C-alpha positions as a Markdown table, in Angstrom:
| # | Residue | x | y | z |
|---|---|---|---|---|
| 1 | Met | 197.3 | -89.8 | -52.8 |
| 2 | Met | 197.9 | -85.9 | -52.6 |
| 3 | Thr | 199.4 | -84.7 | -49.7 |
| 4 | Arg | 199.7 | -81.2 | -48.5 |
| 5 | Arg | 203.5 | -81.7 | -49.1 |
| 6 | Lys | 202.7 | -82.8 | -52.8 |
| 7 | Met | 200.2 | -79.8 | -53.4 |
| 8 | Val | 202.7 | -77.1 | -52.4 |
| 9 | Leu | 205.4 | -78.6 | -54.6 |
| 10 | Ser | 203.2 | -78.9 | -57.5 |
| 11 | Thr | 201.8 | -75.6 | -57.0 |
| 12 | Ser | 205.4 | -74.3 | -56.5 |
| 13 | Ala | 206.4 | -75.8 | -59.9 |
| 14 | Leu | 203.3 | -74.2 | -61.6 |
| 15 | Leu | 204.1 | -70.9 | -60.4 |
| 16 | Ala | 207.9 | -71.1 | -61.5 |
| 17 | Gly | 206.8 | -72.2 | -64.9 |
| 18 | Ser | 204.7 | -69.3 | -65.3 |
| 19 | Ala | 207.0 | -67.0 | -64.0 |
| 20 | Ala | 209.8 | -68.3 | -66.5 |
| 21 | Phe | 206.9 | -68.2 | -69.3 |
| 22 | Phe | 206.3 | -64.6 | -68.4 |
| 23 | Gln | 209.8 | -63.6 | -67.8 |
| 24 | Arg | 210.3 | -64.8 | -71.7 |
| 25 | Leu | 207.5 | -62.4 | -72.7 |
| 26 | Arg | 209.0 | -59.5 | -70.6 |
| 27 | Phe | 211.9 | -59.1 | -73.1 |
| 28 | Ala | 213.5 | -60.8 | -76.0 |
| 29 | Arg | 214.9 | -64.0 | -74.8 |
| 30 | Ala | 218.6 | -65.2 | -75.0 |
| 31 | Val | 219.2 | -68.6 | -76.5 |
| 32 | Asp | 222.0 | -70.8 | -77.1 |
| 33 | Pro | 223.0 | -70.6 | -80.8 |
| 34 | Ala | 224.3 | -74.2 | -80.6 |
| 35 | Thr | 221.0 | -75.5 | -79.6 |
| 36 | Ala | 218.8 | -73.1 | -81.9 |
| 37 | Pro | 216.7 | -75.1 | -84.2 |
| 38 | Ala | 218.1 | -75.5 | -87.7 |
| 39 | Pro | 216.3 | -74.1 | -90.5 |
| 40 | Ala | 213.9 | -75.9 | -92.7 |
| 41 | Ser | 213.7 | -75.5 | -96.5 |
| 42 | Gln | 212.8 | -72.1 | -97.7 |
| 43 | Pro | 208.7 | -71.8 | -98.2 |
| 44 | Ala | 207.5 | -70.3 | -101.3 |
| 45 | Arg | 206.5 | -66.7 | -101.2 |
| 46 | Pro | 202.8 | -65.6 | -101.2 |
| 47 | Tyr | 203.8 | -62.0 | -102.6 |
| 48 | Thr | 206.1 | -60.5 | -105.4 |
| 49 | Pro | 209.1 | -59.9 | -103.6 |
| 50 | Val | 210.9 | -56.4 | -103.7 |
| 51 | Thr | 214.3 | -55.7 | -105.2 |
| 52 | Thr | 217.0 | -54.6 | -103.0 |
| 53 | Pro | 219.8 | -53.4 | -105.6 |
| 54 | Asn | 223.2 | -54.5 | -104.6 |
| 55 | Gly | 221.5 | -56.5 | -101.8 |
| 56 | Ser | 219.3 | -59.2 | -101.2 |
| 57 | Ser | 216.1 | -60.2 | -99.0 |
| 58 | Leu | 216.5 | -62.6 | -96.0 |
| 59 | Pro | 215.2 | -66.2 | -96.5 |
| 60 | Trp | 212.9 | -67.6 | -94.0 |
| 61 | Thr | 211.5 | -70.8 | -92.7 |
| 62 | Ile | 208.4 | -72.0 | -90.6 |
| 63 | Glu | 208.9 | -72.6 | -86.7 |
| 64 | Asp | 206.0 | -73.3 | -84.3 |
| 65 | Gly | 203.8 | -71.7 | -86.9 |
| 66 | Cys | 206.0 | -68.5 | -87.0 |
| 67 | Lys | 207.8 | -67.2 | -90.1 |
| 68 | Thr | 211.5 | -67.3 | -88.9 |
| 69 | Phe | 214.4 | -65.3 | -89.7 |
| 70 | Arg | 217.8 | -65.3 | -88.5 |
| 71 | Leu | 220.1 | -62.5 | -88.4 |
| 72 | Thr | 223.9 | -62.2 | -87.4 |
| 73 | Ala | 225.3 | -58.7 | -86.4 |
| 74 | Glu | 228.9 | -58.8 | -87.5 |
| 75 | Pro | 232.1 | -56.8 | -89.2 |
| 76 | Val | 231.8 | -56.9 | -92.7 |
| 77 | Lys | 233.6 | -55.8 | -95.8 |
| 78 | Arg | 231.6 | -54.0 | -98.2 |
| 79 | Glu | 232.9 | -52.8 | -101.9 |
| 80 | Phe | 231.4 | -49.3 | -102.1 |
| 81 | Ala | 232.5 | -49.4 | -106.0 |
| 82 | Pro | 235.2 | -51.3 | -107.9 |
| 83 | Gly | 238.6 | -50.1 | -106.5 |
| 84 | Met | 237.2 | -49.4 | -102.9 |
| 85 | Thr | 236.3 | -51.8 | -100.1 |
| 86 | Val | 235.2 | -50.4 | -96.7 |
| 87 | Asn | 235.4 | -52.0 | -93.3 |
| 88 | Cys | 231.9 | -51.8 | -92.2 |
| 89 | Trp | 229.5 | -53.4 | -89.5 |
| 90 | Gly | 226.2 | -55.2 | -90.8 |
| 91 | Tyr | 224.1 | -57.9 | -90.6 |
| 92 | Asn | 224.6 | -61.6 | -92.5 |
| 93 | Gly | 227.9 | -60.4 | -94.3 |
| 94 | Gln | 226.4 | -57.3 | -95.8 |
| 95 | Thr | 225.4 | -53.6 | -95.2 |
| 96 | Pro | 222.6 | -52.7 | -95.3 |
| 97 | Gly | 221.5 | -56.0 | -93.9 |
| 98 | Pro | 219.2 | -58.4 | -96.0 |
| 99 | Thr | 215.7 | -57.2 | -96.3 |
| 100 | Ile | 213.3 | -58.9 | -94.2 |
| 101 | Glu | 209.7 | -59.4 | -96.1 |
| 102 | Ala | 206.5 | -60.4 | -94.6 |
| 103 | Val | 202.9 | -60.3 | -94.9 |
| 104 | Glu | 200.4 | -58.2 | -92.5 |
| 105 | Gly | 199.3 | -60.6 | -89.9 |
| 106 | Asp | 202.2 | -62.9 | -89.8 |
| 107 | Arg | 203.6 | -64.2 | -86.6 |
| 108 | Val | 207.2 | -63.5 | -86.8 |
| 109 | Arg | 210.1 | -64.9 | -85.0 |
| 110 | Ile | 213.7 | -63.3 | -85.7 |
| 111 | Tyr | 216.9 | -64.7 | -84.2 |
| 112 | Leu | 219.7 | -62.1 | -83.6 |
| 113 | Thr | 223.3 | -63.6 | -83.0 |
| 114 | Asn | 225.8 | -60.9 | -82.0 |
| 115 | Lys | 229.3 | -61.5 | -83.4 |
| 116 | Leu | 230.3 | -57.8 | -82.9 |
| 117 | Pro | 233.1 | -56.9 | -80.6 |
| 118 | Glu | 230.8 | -55.2 | -78.2 |
| 119 | Pro | 227.1 | -55.2 | -77.2 |
| 120 | Thr | 224.0 | -54.6 | -79.4 |
| 121 | Ser | 220.3 | -54.9 | -79.7 |
| 122 | Ile | 217.9 | -54.6 | -82.5 |
| 123 | His | 214.9 | -52.3 | -82.8 |
| 124 | Trp | 212.1 | -52.8 | -85.2 |
| 125 | His | 211.8 | -49.1 | -86.4 |
| 126 | Gly | 208.1 | -47.9 | -86.8 |
| 127 | Ile | 206.5 | -51.4 | -86.2 |
| 128 | Ile | 203.7 | -51.7 | -83.6 |
| 129 | Leu | 204.7 | -54.4 | -81.4 |
| 130 | Pro | 204.6 | -55.2 | -77.5 |
| 131 | Asn | 206.9 | -53.0 | -75.5 |
| 132 | Ala | 209.3 | -55.7 | -74.4 |
| 133 | Met | 210.0 | -56.7 | -78.1 |
| 134 | Asp | 210.9 | -53.0 | -79.0 |
| 135 | Gly | 214.8 | -53.8 | -78.8 |
| 136 | Val | 216.1 | -50.6 | -77.0 |
| 137 | Ser | 219.0 | -51.9 | -74.6 |
| 138 | Gly | 218.7 | -51.0 | -70.9 |
| 139 | Val | 214.9 | -49.9 | -71.5 |
| 140 | Thr | 213.3 | -52.8 | -72.9 |
| 141 | Gln | 215.9 | -55.5 | -72.7 |
| 142 | Pro | 219.3 | -56.2 | -71.7 |
| 143 | His | 222.2 | -55.4 | -74.3 |
| 144 | Ile | 223.1 | -58.6 | -76.2 |
| 145 | Gln | 226.7 | -59.5 | -75.4 |
| 146 | Pro | 229.1 | -60.8 | -77.9 |
| 147 | Gly | 228.3 | -64.4 | -78.5 |
| 148 | Glu | 225.0 | -64.1 | -77.5 |
| 149 | Thr | 221.7 | -65.0 | -79.4 |
| 150 | Tyr | 218.2 | -63.3 | -78.6 |
| 151 | Ile | 214.7 | -64.1 | -79.9 |
| 152 | Tyr | 212.2 | -61.6 | -80.8 |
| 153 | Glu | 208.7 | -62.6 | -81.6 |
| 154 | Phe | 205.7 | -60.7 | -82.7 |
| 155 | Thr | 202.6 | -60.3 | -85.0 |
| 156 | Leu | 202.6 | -58.1 | -87.7 |
| 157 | Lys | 199.4 | -55.6 | -87.4 |
| 158 | Gln | 200.4 | -53.1 | -90.1 |
| 159 | His | 201.9 | -53.0 | -93.7 |
| 160 | Gly | 204.3 | -50.5 | -95.0 |
| 161 | Ser | 208.3 | -49.9 | -95.3 |
| 162 | Gln | 209.8 | -50.0 | -92.2 |
| 163 | Met | 213.3 | -50.6 | -90.8 |
| 164 | Tyr | 215.5 | -52.5 | -88.4 |
| 165 | His | 218.8 | -50.9 | -86.6 |
| 166 | Pro | 220.6 | -51.2 | -83.3 |
| 167 | His | 219.6 | -49.3 | -80.3 |
| 168 | Ser | 222.9 | -49.7 | -78.5 |
| 169 | Asp | 226.3 | -47.5 | -79.2 |
| 170 | Glu | 224.1 | -46.1 | -82.1 |
| 171 | Met | 226.6 | -43.6 | -83.0 |
| 172 | Thr | 229.1 | -46.1 | -83.7 |
| 173 | Gln | 226.8 | -49.0 | -85.0 |
| 174 | Met | 224.7 | -47.2 | -87.3 |
| 175 | Ala | 227.4 | -45.2 | -88.8 |
| 176 | Met | 229.3 | -48.4 | -89.4 |
| 177 | Gly | 226.3 | -49.7 | -91.5 |
| 178 | Met | 224.0 | -51.5 | -89.4 |
| 179 | Gln | 220.5 | -51.0 | -90.8 |
| 180 | Gly | 218.0 | -52.6 | -93.0 |
| 181 | Phe | 214.6 | -52.9 | -94.3 |
| 182 | Phe | 211.6 | -54.5 | -93.0 |
| 183 | Ile | 208.8 | -54.8 | -95.6 |
| 184 | Ile | 205.3 | -55.8 | -94.5 |
| 185 | His | 203.3 | -56.7 | -97.5 |
| 186 | Pro | 199.6 | -56.0 | -97.4 |
| 187 | Lys | 197.3 | -58.7 | -96.8 |
| 188 | Asn | 194.7 | -57.4 | -99.2 |
| 189 | Pro | 196.6 | -55.3 | -101.5 |
| 190 | Thr | 194.7 | -52.5 | -103.3 |
| 191 | Arg | 196.6 | -52.2 | -106.6 |
| 192 | Ile | 199.4 | -54.1 | -108.4 |
| 193 | Ile | 203.2 | -53.0 | -108.3 |
| 194 | His | 205.1 | -54.4 | -111.0 |
| 195 | Arg | 208.7 | -53.6 | -110.0 |
| 196 | Asp | 209.3 | -52.7 | -106.1 |
| 197 | Phe | 212.6 | -51.5 | -105.0 |
| 198 | Cys | 214.1 | -50.7 | -101.6 |
| 199 | Ile | 216.9 | -48.3 | -101.4 |
| 200 | Phe | 218.8 | -47.3 | -98.0 |
| 201 | Leu | 220.4 | -43.9 | -97.8 |
| 202 | Gln | 223.6 | -43.3 | -95.7 |
| 203 | Glu | 226.5 | -41.4 | -95.5 |
| 204 | Trp | 230.2 | -42.0 | -94.2 |
| 205 | Phe | 233.7 | -40.4 | -93.8 |
| 206 | Val | 236.4 | -42.4 | -94.8 |
| 207 | Glu | 239.8 | -40.5 | -94.9 |
| 208 | Pro | 241.4 | -40.9 | -98.5 |
| 209 | Gly | 243.9 | -44.0 | -98.5 |
| 210 | Ser | 242.0 | -45.6 | -95.4 |
| 211 | Ser | 239.2 | -48.3 | -95.2 |
| 212 | Thr | 237.2 | -47.6 | -91.9 |
| 213 | Pro | 234.5 | -45.1 | -91.7 |
| 214 | Asn | 235.0 | -42.5 | -88.5 |
| 215 | Pro | 231.8 | -42.6 | -86.7 |
| 216 | Leu | 232.8 | -39.3 | -84.9 |
| 217 | Ile | 232.3 | -37.1 | -87.6 |
| 218 | Met | 228.9 | -35.3 | -87.3 |
| 219 | Thr | 228.5 | -33.1 | -90.5 |
| 220 | Asp | 231.7 | -33.3 | -92.9 |
| 221 | Phe | 230.9 | -36.5 | -94.6 |
| 222 | Asn | 232.6 | -37.5 | -98.0 |
| 223 | Leu | 231.0 | -40.5 | -99.4 |
| 224 | Phe | 227.2 | -40.8 | -99.9 |
| 225 | Thr | 225.4 | -44.1 | -100.8 |
| 226 | Phe | 222.4 | -46.0 | -102.1 |
| 227 | Asn | 222.6 | -49.4 | -100.3 |
| 228 | Ser | 226.1 | -48.9 | -99.3 |
| 229 | Arg | 227.3 | -48.5 | -102.8 |
| 230 | Val | 228.5 | -45.1 | -104.7 |
| 231 | Phe | 228.2 | -44.6 | -108.3 |
| 232 | Pro | 229.5 | -46.2 | -110.7 |
| 233 | Gly | 228.9 | -49.1 | -108.4 |
| 234 | Thr | 225.2 | -48.7 | -107.9 |
| 235 | Asp | 223.0 | -51.1 | -109.7 |
| 236 | Pro | 220.3 | -49.6 | -112.4 |
| 237 | Leu | 216.6 | -49.7 | -111.8 |
| 238 | Val | 215.6 | -51.7 | -114.6 |
| 239 | Val | 211.9 | -51.7 | -115.6 |
| 240 | Lys | 209.7 | -52.4 | -118.6 |
| 241 | Thr | 207.6 | -49.5 | -120.4 |
| 242 | Gly | 204.1 | -49.5 | -118.7 |
| 243 | Gln | 205.0 | -51.0 | -115.2 |
| 244 | Arg | 203.9 | -49.6 | -112.1 |
| 245 | Val | 207.1 | -48.7 | -110.2 |
| 246 | Arg | 207.6 | -48.3 | -106.5 |
| 247 | Ile | 210.8 | -47.3 | -104.9 |
| 248 | Arg | 211.2 | -47.3 | -101.2 |
| 249 | Leu | 213.8 | -45.0 | -99.6 |
| 250 | Ala | 215.1 | -45.4 | -96.2 |
| 251 | Asn | 217.4 | -42.8 | -94.2 |
| 252 | Leu | 219.2 | -43.1 | -91.1 |
| 253 | Ser | 222.1 | -41.0 | -91.9 |
| 254 | Met | 222.7 | -37.2 | -90.3 |
| 255 | Asp | 220.9 | -35.3 | -93.1 |
| 256 | Ser | 218.1 | -35.2 | -95.3 |
| 257 | His | 218.2 | -36.4 | -99.0 |
| 258 | Pro | 216.0 | -34.8 | -101.8 |
| 259 | Ile | 216.0 | -37.8 | -104.2 |
| 260 | His | 214.9 | -36.8 | -107.6 |
| 261 | Phe | 214.1 | -38.8 | -110.5 |
| 262 | His | 214.2 | -37.7 | -114.5 |
| 263 | Gly | 211.7 | -38.3 | -117.1 |
| 264 | His | 208.5 | -39.2 | -114.9 |
| 265 | Gln | 206.3 | -37.6 | -112.6 |
| 266 | Gly | 205.3 | -39.8 | -109.5 |
| 267 | Trp | 203.4 | -39.7 | -106.2 |
| 268 | Thr | 204.7 | -40.1 | -102.5 |
| 269 | Thr | 202.2 | -42.7 | -101.2 |
| 270 | Ala | 203.6 | -43.8 | -97.8 |
| 271 | Thr | 205.9 | -43.0 | -95.0 |
| 272 | Asp | 207.3 | -45.3 | -92.1 |
| 273 | Gly | 204.0 | -44.1 | -90.4 |
| 274 | Gly | 202.2 | -46.1 | -93.0 |
| 275 | Pro | 200.3 | -45.6 | -96.5 |
| 276 | Ile | 199.0 | -42.3 | -97.3 |
| 277 | Pro | 195.2 | -42.0 | -98.2 |
| 278 | Gln | 195.2 | -41.6 | -102.0 |
| 279 | Ser | 193.4 | -38.3 | -101.7 |
| 280 | Ala | 196.4 | -37.0 | -99.9 |
| 281 | Trp | 199.1 | -38.5 | -102.3 |
| 282 | Trp | 201.7 | -35.7 | -103.1 |
| 283 | Pro | 202.8 | -35.3 | -106.7 |
| 284 | Ala | 206.5 | -35.0 | -107.2 |
| 285 | Thr | 209.6 | -35.5 | -109.1 |
| 286 | Thr | 212.0 | -35.0 | -106.0 |
| 287 | Val | 211.1 | -36.5 | -102.6 |
| 288 | Asn | 212.8 | -35.2 | -99.5 |
| 289 | Val | 213.7 | -38.2 | -97.1 |
| 290 | Pro | 214.4 | -36.8 | -93.6 |
| 291 | Ser | 216.5 | -38.7 | -91.1 |
| 292 | Gly | 215.0 | -41.6 | -89.5 |
| 293 | Thr | 211.8 | -42.2 | -92.0 |
| 294 | Thr | 210.8 | -44.1 | -95.0 |
| 295 | Arg | 209.3 | -42.5 | -98.2 |
| 296 | Asp | 207.6 | -44.5 | -100.8 |
| 297 | Ile | 207.6 | -43.1 | -104.4 |
| 298 | Glu | 205.1 | -44.6 | -107.0 |
| 299 | Phe | 204.9 | -43.7 | -111.1 |
| 300 | Val | 203.9 | -45.4 | -114.3 |
| 301 | Ala | 207.3 | -46.0 | -116.2 |
| 302 | Asp | 205.8 | -44.5 | -119.5 |
| 303 | Asn | 208.9 | -42.7 | -120.8 |
| 304 | Pro | 211.7 | -45.0 | -122.4 |
| 305 | Gly | 215.4 | -44.2 | -121.9 |
| 306 | Asp | 218.1 | -44.1 | -119.4 |
| 307 | Trp | 217.0 | -41.4 | -116.6 |
| 308 | Ala | 219.0 | -40.3 | -113.7 |
| 309 | Phe | 218.2 | -41.1 | -110.2 |
| 310 | His | 220.0 | -39.1 | -107.5 |
| 311 | Cys | 220.3 | -36.9 | -104.5 |
| 312 | His | 219.9 | -33.4 | -105.4 |
| 313 | Lys | 222.2 | -32.1 | -102.8 |
| 314 | Asn | 225.3 | -31.1 | -104.9 |
| 315 | His | 227.8 | -33.0 | -103.0 |
| 316 | His | 225.8 | -35.8 | -102.4 |
| 317 | Ala | 226.0 | -37.2 | -106.2 |
| 318 | Met | 230.1 | -37.0 | -105.7 |
| 319 | Asn | 232.6 | -39.3 | -104.3 |
| 320 | Ala | 235.6 | -38.7 | -101.8 |
| 321 | Met | 236.1 | -34.9 | -101.7 |
| 322 | Ala | 238.7 | -32.8 | -99.9 |
| 323 | His | 237.4 | -29.5 | -98.4 |
| 324 | Asp | 240.8 | -28.1 | -96.9 |
| 325 | Phe | 242.3 | -26.2 | -100.1 |
| 326 | Pro | 241.5 | -22.9 | -101.4 |
| 327 | Asn | 238.9 | -21.8 | -103.9 |
| 328 | Met | 240.6 | -21.1 | -107.0 |
| 329 | Ile | 237.6 | -20.4 | -109.5 |
| 330 | Gly | 238.6 | -17.5 | -111.6 |
| 331 | Val | 242.2 | -17.0 | -110.3 |
| 332 | Asp | 244.7 | -16.5 | -112.9 |
| 333 | Gln | 247.3 | -19.2 | -112.2 |
| 334 | Ser | 249.6 | -18.4 | -115.3 |
| 335 | Gly | 253.1 | -19.8 | -114.6 |
| 336 | Val | 252.4 | -20.7 | -111.1 |
| 337 | Ala | 251.6 | -24.4 | -112.0 |
| 338 | Glu | 255.2 | -25.0 | -113.9 |
| 339 | Arg | 257.0 | -23.4 | -111.0 |
| 340 | Val | 255.3 | -25.5 | -108.4 |
| 341 | Ser | 255.5 | -28.8 | -110.5 |
| 342 | Ser | 259.4 | -28.2 | -110.5 |
| 343 | Leu | 259.3 | -28.4 | -106.6 |
| 344 | Val | 256.2 | -30.8 | -106.2 |
| 345 | Pro | 256.3 | -33.7 | -108.9 |
| 346 | Gly | 252.8 | -34.3 | -110.5 |
| 347 | Tyr | 251.1 | -31.0 | -109.1 |
| 348 | Met | 247.9 | -30.1 | -110.9 |
| 349 | Pro | 246.4 | -26.7 | -110.4 |
| 350 | Met | 242.6 | -27.1 | -109.2 |
| 351 | Ser | 239.5 | -25.4 | -110.2 |
| 352 | Thr | 240.5 | -22.3 | -112.1 |
| 353 | Asn | 237.7 | -22.8 | -114.7 |
| 354 | Gly | 235.4 | -25.2 | -112.5 |
| 355 | Met | 235.7 | -28.9 | -111.8 |
| 356 | Gly | 234.4 | -30.2 | -115.3 |
| 357 | Gly | 236.7 | -32.6 | -116.7 |
| 358 | Met | 237.9 | -34.3 | -113.6 |
| 359 | Gly | 235.9 | -37.3 | -114.6 |
| 360 | Ser | 238.6 | -38.1 | -117.5 |
| 361 | Met | 241.8 | -36.7 | -115.9 |
| 362 | His | 242.6 | -40.1 | -114.3 |
| 363 | Met | 244.7 | -38.4 | -111.6 |
| 364 | Pro | 246.7 | -40.6 | -109.2 |
| 365 | Leu | 244.8 | -41.4 | -106.1 |
| 366 | Pro | 245.6 | -42.9 | -102.8 |
| 367 | Lys | 245.2 | -46.6 | -102.4 |
| 368 | Asn | 241.4 | -47.6 | -101.9 |
| 369 | Thr | 240.0 | -44.3 | -102.8 |
| 370 | Leu | 237.5 | -43.4 | -105.8 |
| 371 | Pro | 237.6 | -40.5 | -108.2 |
| 372 | Met | 235.4 | -37.4 | -107.0 |
| 373 | Met | 233.5 | -37.6 | -110.3 |
| 374 | Thr | 233.5 | -40.7 | -112.6 |
| 375 | Gly | 231.4 | -42.8 | -114.7 |
| 376 | Thr | 231.3 | -43.1 | -118.6 |
| 377 | Gly | 228.3 | -42.9 | -120.9 |
| 378 | Pro | 227.5 | -43.2 | -124.7 |
| 379 | Phe | 228.4 | -39.5 | -124.9 |
| 380 | Gly | 231.5 | -39.3 | -122.5 |
| 381 | Pro | 232.1 | -38.9 | -118.9 |
| 382 | Ile | 229.2 | -38.8 | -116.8 |
| 383 | Glu | 231.0 | -36.7 | -113.9 |
| 384 | Met | 229.0 | -38.2 | -111.1 |
| 385 | Gly | 229.4 | -40.2 | -108.0 |
| 386 | Gly | 228.0 | -41.0 | -104.6 |
| 387 | Met | 224.0 | -41.2 | -104.6 |
| 388 | Phe | 223.4 | -41.5 | -108.3 |
| 389 | Thr | 221.9 | -44.4 | -110.4 |
| 390 | Leu | 220.0 | -44.9 | -113.6 |
| 391 | Leu | 216.4 | -45.9 | -114.1 |
| 392 | Lys | 216.5 | -47.7 | -117.2 |
| 393 | Val | 213.1 | -48.1 | -119.1 |
| 394 | Arg | 212.9 | -50.3 | -122.0 |
| 395 | Asp | 209.8 | -51.4 | -124.2 |
| 396 | Ser | 211.2 | -54.9 | -124.3 |
| 397 | Leu | 213.1 | -57.1 | -121.7 |
| 398 | Ser | 214.3 | -60.7 | -121.7 |
| 399 | Ser | 215.4 | -60.4 | -118.1 |
| 400 | Tyr | 216.0 | -57.3 | -115.3 |
| 401 | Asp | 219.7 | -57.4 | -116.0 |
| 402 | Asp | 221.4 | -54.4 | -117.2 |
| 403 | Pro | 220.3 | -53.6 | -120.7 |
| 404 | Gly | 223.3 | -51.3 | -121.6 |
| 405 | His | 222.9 | -48.0 | -122.9 |
| 406 | Tyr | 219.5 | -46.7 | -124.4 |
| 407 | Ala | 219.5 | -46.2 | -128.2 |
| 408 | Gln | 217.9 | -42.8 | -128.9 |
| 409 | Pro | 215.6 | -42.6 | -131.5 |
| 410 | Pro | 217.2 | -41.0 | -134.8 |
| 411 | Gly | 216.6 | -37.2 | -134.9 |
| 412 | Ser | 215.4 | -37.1 | -131.2 |
| 413 | Ala | 219.0 | -35.9 | -129.5 |
| 414 | Pro | 219.8 | -32.1 | -129.2 |
| 415 | Arg | 222.4 | -30.9 | -131.8 |
| 416 | Arg | 225.0 | -28.5 | -131.7 |
| 417 | Ala | 224.0 | -24.7 | -132.8 |
| 418 | Gly | 224.7 | -24.2 | -136.6 |
| 419 | Ala | 225.0 | -28.1 | -137.2 |
| 420 | Pro | 222.4 | -29.3 | -140.0 |
| 421 | Ala | 219.1 | -30.6 | -138.6 |
| 422 | Ala | 218.8 | -34.2 | -138.8 |
| 423 | Ser | 216.1 | -35.5 | -141.4 |
| 424 | Ala | 212.7 | -36.6 | -139.8 |
| 425 | Pro | 209.8 | -38.2 | -141.5 |
| 426 | Ser | 206.9 | -35.9 | -142.4 |
| 427 | Ser | 204.4 | -35.7 | -139.4 |
| 428 | Glu | 201.8 | -37.2 | -141.6 |
| 429 | Ala | 203.6 | -40.2 | -141.6 |
| 430 | Val | 204.2 | -40.7 | -137.8 |
| 431 | Leu | 201.7 | -43.0 | -136.2 |
| 432 | Tyr | 201.5 | -43.1 | -132.5 |
| 433 | Thr | 200.3 | -46.2 | -130.4 |
| 434 | Cys | 200.0 | -47.2 | -126.7 |
| 435 | Pro | 202.6 | -49.5 | -125.2 |
| 436 | Met | 200.0 | -51.2 | -123.0 |
| 437 | His | 197.1 | -51.3 | -125.8 |
| 438 | Pro | 198.8 | -51.6 | -129.3 |
| 439 | Gln | 195.2 | -51.9 | -130.7 |
| 440 | Ile | 195.1 | -47.9 | -130.3 |
| 441 | Val | 197.0 | -46.1 | -133.2 |
| 442 | Gln | 196.4 | -42.4 | -134.2 |
| 443 | Asn | 198.1 | -40.1 | -136.5 |
| 444 | Gly | 199.5 | -37.5 | -133.7 |
| 445 | Pro | 200.7 | -37.6 | -130.2 |
| 446 | Gly | 198.1 | -37.9 | -127.3 |
| 447 | Lys | 197.0 | -40.0 | -124.4 |
| 448 | Cys | 195.6 | -43.8 | -124.5 |
| 449 | Pro | 191.7 | -43.4 | -124.1 |
| 450 | Leu | 191.9 | -46.8 | -122.3 |
| 451 | Cys | 194.7 | -46.4 | -119.6 |
| 452 | Gly | 195.6 | -42.5 | -120.1 |
| 453 | Met | 199.3 | -43.4 | -120.7 |
| 454 | Thr | 201.2 | -41.0 | -123.4 |
| 455 | Leu | 201.2 | -42.5 | -126.7 |
| 456 | Arg | 204.6 | -43.1 | -128.4 |
| 457 | Val | 205.8 | -43.3 | -132.0 |
| 458 | Lys | 204.7 | -46.7 | -133.6 |
| 459 | Lys | 207.9 | -48.6 | -134.8 |
């Protein structure tokens, strides 16, 4: 029999349960990591995954119908290049954190465990979601204390190149490397992308001889990274001739970065606000990426070779620099070096005739410090660093591992003035063909009538 007392108790329990349910909706909820469900085996992906050079994508499982990811915010040690390891903060043992990949329409659940020495949160930059899931400490949720785990859950209503990063002590946490890509693949793609790369731009100040970035620096940075690596530690972007390539760039640093790619013309096709209508695509060989944004570049890799891909701000393609010595370019230092060397063993005069040649000087350096200009190519020192890598386009590939240096066709290289010209076959004997349609062959250069690609010399 239902008495008044039982009815009141039942109603109270129902209201308490409802209140608890809506409290969980109000902000991302905390959980005990010891009681969190264990992950199941990794399901198959229904899309072609992106490649994050020098990084990885985050595995996921299905939990209560949600595509479920697990992130751990923690201190990490990151090798910027061989010979330099930096004390960073990141996710799952790396910086940037592993790339999250999902599909438009997915319901996602993301666990974040805080193993930092201070509180944190996580913001889903550019993603349209309920206010309670936005991840802004003090505004949409409490700070996530060390040792706590919070769960975020929302449905993906868009597609594009987005990011995740803290919204708690941002000055320190993002400056120490806490950032990552959140890639949402379209439910109904309109074109095929053969190679899809993600590159995060960041800048740091690490005092030469030390290992920990200084988050108090606002403008005078000395290291500039692609996915928290500097050249020559940056992986090349390896593609096959004729493939359509997308490069997704993200920037949470203090500066904008004009990223320039050689040998090809492309289009800016998307921002962190979403895809750009094709009628408004912007043709470019340099794409500026302002702070707090993403940019997508697309092009067809129809020009074989090793092509530079780099930030076009001069100092951003160099490694650890010192700015506190006088400019000596054009100064006659005759006899000075000898006299100073008698007082300071190992003294070397700098910049009298420019900085060229530093890549091969092999000067002694402080521990855990990289040369300012470095790298060696088939023709000698490359003299680059920082935000620099190579786009390697090849006619044939057995894998996407680094194929080594490009072998230029005989007679195609520049020659020293006065040197004899290399012999070349007569123009009548040269045949041109399309890399994608080998049945197209003609006697001179031009475009393929089927796909519009530039014809190449038939081998």
